KOLNU-264774 format. One record per residue: residue number from 1; z negated, y, x negated of N, C-alpha, C in turn. Coordinates in steps of 0.02 Angstrom, whole numbers. Last residue first. Layout:
residues N
 num   n.up n.north n.east  ca.up ca.north ca.east   c.up c.north c.east
 NUM      Z       Y      X      Z        Y       X      Z       Y      X
...
END
This chain:
residues 95
 num   n.up n.north n.east  ca.up ca.north ca.east   c.up c.north c.east
  95   -866    -462  -1466   -924     -447   -1454   -964    -516  -1429
  94   -728    -484  -1481   -763     -497   -1543   -837    -482  -1519
  93   -670    -461  -1353   -671     -522   -1384   -729    -534  -1437
  92   -678    -317  -1374   -717     -358   -1304   -730    -423  -1329
  91   -587    -289  -1475   -658     -276   -1477   -713    -308  -1418
  90   -475    -331  -1400   -501     -369   -1467   -561    -350  -1473
  89   -462    -237  -1303   -472     -303   -1281   -495    -357  -1352
  88   -443    -117  -1387   -510     -122   -1335   -524    -195  -1314
  87   -326    -151  -1436   -388     -152   -1486   -455    -151  -1433
  86   -243    -160  -1319   -246     -220   -1362   -318    -207  -1405
  85   -253     -28  -1284   -280      -89   -1238   -284    -143  -1273
  84   -193      47  -1389   -264       57   -1380   -291      -1  -1331
  83    -63     -19  -1382   -106      -23   -1439   -185     -14  -1426
  82    -24      51  -1258    -22      -19   -1256    -76     -42  -1316
  81    -27     183  -1297    -82      160   -1249    -80      89  -1249
  80     75     187  -1402      9      203   -1408    -49     181  -1364
  79    181     166  -1317    167      104   -1361    101     132  -1382
  78    173     280  -1241    170      208   -1208    148     157  -1259
  77    208     378  -1325    146      375   -1296    128     304  -1262
  76    331     321  -1376    273      330   -1424    215     329  -1390
  75    407     345  -1254    403      276   -1277    342     270  -1329
  74    400     480  -1246    357      450   -1185    354     368  -1221
  73    461     524  -1365    393      533   -1350    357     493  -1309
  72    585     475  -1326    547      452   -1394    472     466  -1370
  71    626     557  -1216    614      472   -1214    573     444  -1270
  70    630     672  -1274    571      665   -1221    571     581  -1211
  69    743     646  -1359    672      673   -1383    612     650  -1337
  68    835     517  -1301    831      579   -1316    755     609  -1340
  67    895     352  -1361    841      381   -1321    837     469  -1347
  66    975     263  -1383   1006      306   -1347    953     350  -1316
  65    953     144  -1470    965      201   -1504    967     266  -1447
  64    951      25  -1407   1019       37   -1430   1012     111  -1465
  63    821      12  -1397    841      -38   -1433    916     -26  -1454
  62    781     120  -1315    751      122   -1385    798      75  -1421
  61    842      65  -1190    870      132   -1225    855     127  -1300
  60    759     -32  -1176    836      -53   -1178    877       8  -1214
  59    634       9  -1151    649      -24   -1213    726     -35  -1223
  58    689      96  -1032    668      136   -1089    674      89  -1159
  57    709      -8   -953    764       39    -963    749      71  -1026
  56    589     -70   -939    637     -110    -973    690     -62   -985
  55    513      24   -880    496       16    -933    544     -29   -964
  54    584      27   -752    575       83    -780    567      84   -867
  53    555     -98   -708    615      -85    -723    640     -22   -765
  52    408     -74   -693    425     -131    -738    502    -118   -754
  51    414      22   -585    391       39    -655    411      -7   -707
  50    471     -52   -487    507        6    -511    487      23   -574
  49    382    -155   -461    443     -165    -481    476    -110   -507
  48    269     -64   -409    260     -112    -478    330    -128   -498
  47    340     -25   -293    308       27    -350    306     -11   -415
  46    354    -136   -228    403      -92    -248    396     -48   -298
  45    226    -180   -215    257     -220    -240    319    -182   -277
  44    178     -75   -125    139      -70    -188    187    -122   -238
  43    266     -97    -19    269      -31     -54    239     -33   -132
  42    204    -212     17    274     -206      17    297    -156    -37
  41     86    -166     75    100     -215      15    161    -215    -19
  40    113     -83    171     76      -52     122     80    -112     51
  39    170    -163    258    221     -122     227    190     -87    176
  38     59    -248    299    128     -277     276    172    -223    231
  37    -22    -140    349    -43     -186     285     15    -223    258
  36     65    -107    464     44      -68     407     22     -99    347
  35     60    -234    536    130     -200     511    106    -162    454
  34    -84    -232    561    -53     -284     528     18    -266    496
  33    -86    -121    640   -112     -127     570   -102    -178    532
  32      0    -152    754     16      -98     700    -27    -100    634
  31    -73    -249    808    -18     -267     784     23    -211    734
  30   -185    -188    844   -194     -246     792   -133    -258    767
  29   -136     -99    944   -163      -62     874   -175    -124    820
  28    -89    -190   1041    -45     -149    1001    -79    -123    944
  27   -220    -227   1086   -172     -280    1053   -120    -254   1017
  26   -268    -129   1134   -310     -139    1070   -263    -203   1038
  25   -182     -87   1238   -185      -33    1177   -213     -72   1110
  24   -220    -205   1311   -144     -179    1295   -141    -139   1231
  23   -347    -173   1349   -338     -241    1318   -257    -227   1286
  22   -327     -44   1425   -374      -55    1349   -369    -115   1315
  21   -258     -89   1508   -229      -44    1478   -273     -42   1418
  20   -370    -184   1577   -294     -195    1569   -273    -157   1516
  19   -473     -81   1609   -481     -129    1574   -411    -176   1539
  18   -395       7   1715   -415       39    1631   -437     -17   1594
  17   -377     -86   1813   -321      -60    1777   -342     -21   1706
  16   -512     -94   1833   -476     -162    1828   -400    -136   1790
  15   -543      16   1876   -581       -6    1829   -555     -74   1791
  14   -459      38   2000   -450       77    1940   -485      50   1876
  13   -534     -60   2083   -457      -69    2062   -443     -27   1992
  12   -664      -6   2098   -650      -70    2053   -574     -80   2030
  11   -618     107   2161   -649      116    2094   -639      52   2058
  10   -576      40   2284   -539       88    2230   -555      95   2168
   9   -689     -33   2328   -633      -71    2299   -582     -15   2265
   8   -785      76   2351   -785       20    2293   -728      -8   2273
   7   -702     141   2449   -719      175    2394   -732     130   2333
   6   -725      28   2554   -655       51    2529   -663      89   2453
   5   -874      35   2560   -832      -35    2533   -765     -18   2508
   4   -880     162   2626   -911      156    2539   -875      81   2521
   3   -754     255   2695   -802      201    2690   -829     188   2635
   2   -727     421   2678   -704      355    2661   -762     305   2666
   1   -715     530   2816   -742      515    2757   -738     435   2740
END
């Protein structure tokens, strides 16, 4: 049989290793969360930039007359959306 003091020492060593591993995993988790947050923000910026570039391309195509039927419909839909937003803003300012 293992003496009680030796058994307690082994359990204490195992607990110390477990605490060290927990701290290590917690630190790694925090780093990964920060990295994920940065990448999510970068993805949002890229999506926004992509939409802006797509709008600019559509405007360029419309100004040069190179739009196909679907492009014309999309442009008209987008213009109608902008007009509705402007009207909504004007009505909010008028209240």
